[in-house]
C-alpha positions in Angstrom: 0.0 0.0 0.0 1.1 3.5 -0.8 0.2 6.9 0.8 0.9 10.5 0.3 1.5 12.8 3.3 0.9 16.5 2.7 2.7 18.5 5.4 6.0 17.2 6.8 5.7 18.8 10.2 5.5 17.0 13.6 2.1 15.4 13.0 2.8 14.5 9.3 6.3 13.2 9.5 5.9 12.1 13.1 2.6 10.6 14.3 1.0 9.8 10.9 4.2 8.4 9.5 4.7 6.3 12.6 1.3 4.6 12.2 1.8 4.1 8.4 5.3 2.8 8.7 4.2 0.3 11.4 1.7 -0.9 8.7 4.4 -1.2 6.0 2.8 1.6 4.0 5.1 3.3 1.5 5.1 7.1 2.1 5.9 10.1 -0.1 6.0 13.5 1.6 4.9 16.9 0.1 5.6 20.1 2.0 5.3 23.8 1.3 8.8 24.6 2.6 11.6 24.0 0.2 14.1 23.8 3.0 12.1 21.0 4.7 11.9 19.1 1.4 15.7 19.5 0.8 16.6 18.4 4.3 14.4 15.3 4.1 15.9 14.3 0.8 19.5 14.9 1.9 19.1 13.0 5.2 17.0 10.2 3.7 16.1 9.0 7.2 15.2 10.2 10.6 14.0 8.8 14.0 10.5 9.1 15.4 11.1 9.2 19.2 8.3 8.0 21.5 8.2 10.1 24.6 8.7 8.0 27.8 9.0 4.8 25.7 12.4 4.9 23.9 12.0 1.1 23.1 9.3 2.1 20.7 11.5 4.6 18.7 11.1 4.1 15.0 13.7 4.8 12.3 12.1 6.0 9.1 14.2 5.1 6.1 14.0 5.7 2.4 12.5 9.2 2.7 11.2 10.9 -0.4 9.9 14.4 -0.4 8.6 17.0 -3.0 7.4 20.5 -2.8 3.6 20.6 -2.6 3.4 23.0 -5.6 4.8 20.3 -7.8 1.4 19.1 -8.9 2.9 16.9 -11.7 4.7 14.8 -9.1 1.7 14.9 -6.8 -0.5 13.6 -9.5 2.0 10.9 -10.3 2.1 9.8 -6.7 -1.6 10.0 -6.4 -1.9 7.6 -9.3 -0.4 4.9 -7.2 -1.6 5.9 -3.7 -4.6 4.6 -1.8 -4.6 7.3 0.8 -3.6 11.0 1.1 -3.2 12.5 4.6 -3.1 16.2 5.2 -1.3 17.7 8.1 -1.0 21.3 6.9 -3.0 23.3 9.4 -6.7 23.7 9.3 -6.6 27.3 8.0 -4.7 26.1 5.0 -7.4 23.7 3.8 -8.7 26.0 1.0 -5.2 26.3 -0.4 -4.5 22.6 -0.1 -7.8 22.0 -1.8 -6.8 24.1 -4.7 -3.5 22.1 -5.0 -5.3 18.8 -4.9 -7.8 20.0 -7.5 -4.9 20.9 -9.9 -3.3 17.5 -9.3 -6.7 15.7 -9.8 -7.2 17.4 -13.1 -3.8 16.0 -14.2 -4.7 12.6 -12.8 -7.9 12.6 -14.7 -6.3 13.8 -17.9 -3.8 10.9 -17.7 -6.7 8.4 -17.2 -5.4 7.3 -13.8 -8.3 8.1 -11.6 -9.0 5.3 -9.1 -10.7 4.8 -5.8 -8.7 6.7 -3.2 -9.3 8.7 0.0 -8.0 12.0 1.4 -8.0 12.2 5.2 -7.5 15.4 7.1 -5.3 15.3 10.3 -6.0 18.8 11.5 -7.0 20.5 14.8 -9.9 22.3 13.2 -13.7 22.3 13.1 -15.0 20.6 9.9 -11.6 20.4 8.1 -12.9 17.8 5.6 -15.7 20.1 4.6 -13.3 23.0 4.2 -10.9 20.9 2.2 -13.6 19.5 -0.1 -15.0 22.9 -0.8 -11.4 24.1 -1.6 -11.1 21.2 -4.1 -14.5 21.7 -5.7 -14.0 25.5 -6.1 -11.3 24.6 -8.6 -12.8 21.7 -10.5 -15.0 21.7 -13.6 -18.5 20.2 -13.4 -17.3 17.0 -15.2 -14.3 16.8 -12.9 -16.6 17.1 -9.8 -18.7 14.2 -11.0 -15.6 11.9 -11.4 -14.1 13.1 -8.1 -17.4 12.4 -6.3 -17.5 8.9 -7.7 -14.0 7.9 -6.9 -12.5 10.0 -4.1 -13.5 10.2 -0.5 -12.7 13.2 1.7 -12.7 12.2 5.3 -11.3 13.5 8.6 -9.6 12.1 11.7 -9.1 13.1 15.3 -5.5 13.7 16.3 -5.3 12.7 19.9 -1.5 12.4 19.9 0.9 15.2 20.7 4.0 15.9 18.5 6.7 18.0 20.1 10.2 19.2 19.7 13.2 17.6 21.2 13.2 17.4 25.1 17.0 18.3 24.9 17.7 20.2 21.7 21.4 20.3 22.4 21.6 16.5 21.9 19.8 16.5 18.5 22.0 15.1 15.7 19.4 14.9 13.0 17.2 18.0 12.6 14.5 15.9 11.0 14.1 13.7 14.1 10.7 14.2 15.8 9.1 13.3 19.1 5.6 11.9 19.6 3.4 10.9 22.6 3.1 7.2 23.2 -0.4 7.0 21.7 -0.8 4.8 18.6 -4.4 5.4 17.8 -6.1 7.4 15.0 -9.9 7.4 14.6 -11.1 8.2 11.1 -14.7 9.0 9.9 -15.7 5.7 8.2 -18.8 7.1 6.6 -16.9 9.4 4.2 -14.5 6.7 3.0 -14.9 5.5 -0.6 -14.4 1.8 -1.5 -13.2 -1.0 0.7 -11.8 -0.1 4.1 -8.1 -0.7 4.4 -7.0 -3.0 7.2 -4.5 -1.0 9.2 -3.4 -1.6 12.8 -3.8 1.4 15.1 -6.2 3.1 12.7 -9.9 2.8 13.5 -12.5 3.6 10.9 -15.4 4.8 13.1 -19.0 4.8 11.9 -21.4 7.6 13.0 -18.3 9.8 13.6 -20.6 12.7 14.5 -19.2 15.3 16.9 -16.1 13.4 17.8 -13.8 16.1 16.3 -15.7 18.9 18.2 -15.5 16.7 21.4 -11.8 16.5 21.0 -11.2 20.2 20.3 -13.6 21.4 23.0 -12.0 19.0 25.5 -8.3 18.7 24.7 -7.6 21.9 22.9 -9.7 24.1 25.2 -8.0 22.6 28.3 -4.4 22.7 27.0 -4.9 26.2 25.6 -6.1 27.3 29.1 -3.0 25.8 30.6 -0.7 27.4 28.1 -2.2 31.0 28.3 -2.4 30.9 32.1 1.1 29.5 32.3 2.5 32.2 30.0 0.9 34.9 32.3 2.7 33.3 35.2 6.0 33.1 33.4 6.1 29.3 33.1 7.7 27.6 30.1 6.3 24.0 29.8 2.8 22.6 29.4 3.2 20.0 32.1 4.8 22.5 34.4 1.8 24.8 34.0 -0.8 22.0 34.2 0.7 20.9 37.5 1.1 24.4 38.9 -0.9 24.6 42.3 -2.7 27.7 41.2 -3.5 26.6 37.6 -4.4 22.9 38.2 -7.7 23.8 40.1 -8.7 26.0 37.1 -7.9 23.1 34.8 -10.1 20.8 36.8 -12.8 23.4 36.6 -12.4 23.5 32.8 -13.0 19.8 32.6 -16.0 19.9 34.9 -17.6 22.7 32.8 -16.7 21.1 29.4 -18.0 17.7 30.5 -21.4 19.1 31.5 -21.6 21.4 28.5 -20.9 18.6 26.0 -23.1 16.0 27.7 -26.1 18.3 28.1 -25.5 20.8 25.3 -24.3 18.4 22.5 -25.7 15.1 23.6 -22.2 13.5 24.0 -22.3 10.2 25.9 -21.4 11.0 29.6 -19.2 8.0 30.1 -17.3 8.7 26.9 -16.8 12.4 27.8 -15.6 11.7 31.3 -13.0 9.2 29.9 -12.1 11.8 27.2 -11.3 14.5 29.8 -9.5 12.0 32.1 -7.2 11.1 29.3 -6.7 14.7 28.4 -5.6 15.7 31.9 -3.3 12.7 32.2 -1.7 13.8 28.9 -1.1 17.5 29.7 0.2 16.8 33.3 2.6 14.1 32.1 6.2 15.5 32.5 7.5 13.0 30.0 5.7 15.0 27.3 8.0 18.0 26.9 6.1 20.8 25.2 6.4 24.5 25.5 3.4 26.8 26.2 4.3 29.2 23.4 3.8 26.4 20.8 0.3 25.7 22.2 -0.5 29.4 22.5 0.6 30.5 19.1 -1.9 32.1 16.7 -4.2 33.5 19.6 -6.4 35.5 17.2 -7.7 32.3 15.5 -8.2 30.6 18.9 -10.4 33.5 20.0 -12.7 32.9 17.0 -16.4 32.5 17.3 -16.5 28.7 17.0 -13.0 27.9 18.4 -11.8 26.4 21.7 -13.0 29.2 24.0 -16.0 30.9 22.6 -17.6 27.7 21.2 -17.8 25.9 24.6 -18.6 29.1 26.5 -21.7 29.5 24.3 -22.7 25.9 24.7 -22.3 26.1 28.5 -24.3 29.3 28.8 -26.9 27.7 26.6 -27.6 25.0 29.2 -27.6 27.5 32.1 -24.0 26.7 33.2 -21.6 29.6 34.0 -18.2 28.6 32.5 -16.0 30.5 34.9 -12.9 28.3 34.3 -13.1 28.3 30.5 -13.6 32.1 30.7 -10.3 32.3 32.7 -8.5 30.6 29.8 -10.2 33.0 27.3 -9.2 36.0 29.4 -5.6 34.8 29.6 -5.6 34.4 25.8 -6.7 38.0 25.4 -3.6 39.1 27.2 -1.2 36.7 25.6 2.1 38.3 24.5 4.9 36.8 22.4 7.0 39.0 20.2 8.1 36.0 18.1 4.4 35.3 17.2 3.0 37.5 14.4 -0.6 36.9 15.5 0.3 37.6 19.1 1.9 40.9 18.1 -1.3 41.8 16.2 -3.4 40.9 19.2 -1.3 43.1 21.5 -1.7 46.0 19.0 -5.5 45.5 18.9 -5.8 45.3 22.6 -3.8 48.3 23.4 -5.1 50.5 20.6 -8.8 49.4 20.5 -9.4 47.5 23.7 -10.6 44.0 24.7 -14.2 44.8 23.8 -13.1 45.4 20.2 -11.5 42.0 20.1 -14.5 40.3 21.6 -16.9 42.1 19.2 -14.9 41.8 16.0 -12.8 38.7 16.4 -15.0 36.6 18.7 -18.2 38.0 17.1 -19.9 38.5 20.5 -22.6 40.8 21.6 -21.0 43.2 24.1 -24.2 43.1 26.1 -24.4 39.4 26.1 -23.7 36.8 28.8 -20.5 35.6 27.1 -18.8 39.0 27.3 -20.0 39.4 30.9 -18.4 36.1 31.9 -15.1 36.9 30.1 -14.9 40.4 31.7 -15.4 38.9 35.1 -12.6 36.4 34.4 -10.3 39.3 33.3 -10.9 41.0 36.6 -10.2 37.8 38.5 -6.9 37.4 36.8 -6.1 41.1 37.6 -6.9 40.4 41.3 -4.5 37.5 41.2 -1.8 39.8 39.8 -1.5 37.6 36.6 -2.7 40.4 34.4 -0.8 43.6 35.0 -1.8 45.7 32.1 -4.3 48.5 32.9 
């Protein structure tokens, strides 16, 4: 079996490649960064390190990589591939869709269209829908009919964390990557075309439903809260922040609020949700998983969006009559996030200082300034000021 991996970052060349390699799947990488492509082709191999379980480390050999803009090569690889995985960032799905559409046109012109599936591996709400729209926006009506018949566009839930090296000074191959010890990838079965491939560690789940939202509103909301609060306190690592005696009670509050909101507001099975949040806390408090808060906190403007990890669950909670004080604390901390190395964070600081928090909540988060969501967030800001964590007037 052959697969194409679009995006050679920590999830693409780490977690996804780990599972595919364990299944003896031949992989070809495509990436937007020429330097990444060159380095992979020069090195030709790298190690996927499993955090806390070095006996599971995996040497990936015979690495092949191309630039994603090389749609001739992408079409040639697609002609032989059963699966394409995207790990490019959810916001890039429209652009990735345009690239796949161009490659599909060449595939179709060459008469090499066959049953295949594209699977998104993104921390994003509805990435498969965004990707498919991006593809269809660049296909002719005839191409759409053929694509619809032969190609599935599905999505997965990434539960595994990919990180940088725990000790960067000891790295000898810059392509090495580190992943959590969690070999499991659930994929939406109902969007898959053709016969399901038999792959260990990969679960094709029927009635996938709100699993992706459940993951984002549980895992991403909680770890973002840890990261933004940790940054306010001057902490460096996720596990350090999650275990902080002042932050951990807030984290527990986030899980209590999320659990009730998703069970009562979205109809998620209670037992499933409790287990979901339990696994999430164990993950983020695990000191073996060395991850920095600035990586989790990057791109704060997107994370303050109307359906993202803070505003989405705050709305759901308020809709069932629950006041999400802990989630709002994470949101408040995000509003005051600063990192001069993060372009979005610099823009957030500029907006906050020049136009104020209310402007951000109204124009970025799309909230009614007289609504309960804003009231809840304002109270959280004041609480963080009382703690001395927010010092800006």
